[in-house]
Phi, psi and omega in degrees: 000150180281123178283176185286325179299315177291327177290322181289315178304313181292327182291320178299317181302311187299311182298319178298317178296317178299312181296328182287317182292323180294319180298320183288322176300314181299320178292321183289327178291325175298316177295311177304310181297315174300318179294324177295317177298310183299315178297324178298311179302321180292322179292319178296322178295316178304316185297315180296322176297316182293325181288323181295311178303311181306308187298317181300307179301323176294327180286334184256351176309128172088354176287130180236002171266131181296314182298314179298324180298307186293319176301316177296315181294312182293322177297321184289310174309315181286337179284335184252352173231089187306140169065015178269146175263143182229136176228123178265124173252114174254129175288147179305140180299149177297131181280184184297333180280354182085012178250137180269115181301147182272067174206172188213167173238147183235133174245119184247141180228115179277150173262180179275357177294123185297145176244138175304115181303339184276349183266144168277142180292141186304321183294343177284349172275001185267118173256182186300316182298319176296312179306313183294321180296311182296322183293316182294330180296331179049043179213163176292127184250129169278173181298326180296314173307314185290326183291322177292343181259005172114010178292132175237110188209148177298123179309327179298316185283319180299335177290341184274344180234159166254113190224161178201144174253131186244123184292147176244101189224144176218141177055033178079000181251129179282131178250358178142214180197164182249124172263126176239142180204154167200185188298145175296345177285343180221070187300143169306133185268165174293328175294319178297316179296320178297317179298318179297325181288341175288332186261341186292330176298316180291324180298311184299322170298324174293321178296321177295316173307315179292328177290325182297318185290328180291316182293330187273342185277000000 
């Protein structure tokens, strides 16, 4: 016969095994809940980016004047990306000989964020060579990338800003880029840059359409 001590020992082992399984199940439930919460947050972020892009395209649809297009785009971006300064660098259109002149045009939109009057604006350090190099890269460029491409600017000033150059390209051809920056105390986030990269392809197509209308008129 099984004595009380053996029975109690078996009972303790059974309870220990049950508690171990329960802790394992609780851990698995916690992991599953965390995964669900993460997926939900990622979905909401993606939905926000899509909404941002949809509203932007709606705002620029039908605009045929280049200045009006860029003003609308700049205003919309500043509204949804607080305190950001924007400069559109557009390469000169390709000529009839199929050659692109080595010059560019720049359109600047300032935010209401105060700027040290003793500092030069970062876009003023951009020369033709640098603009062409950034445009040809056709990728998001950090300030480190831009320094490697020829940006000559005081390190002291660069430490004060958070900046990125976002390409403007259509049909595989670069039209230039959009430079965005603001104080390093409020650095540009990965989510903000991701949202901006969602709208630049459509903006580039609209810029191309405006230029085509000018050349055909």
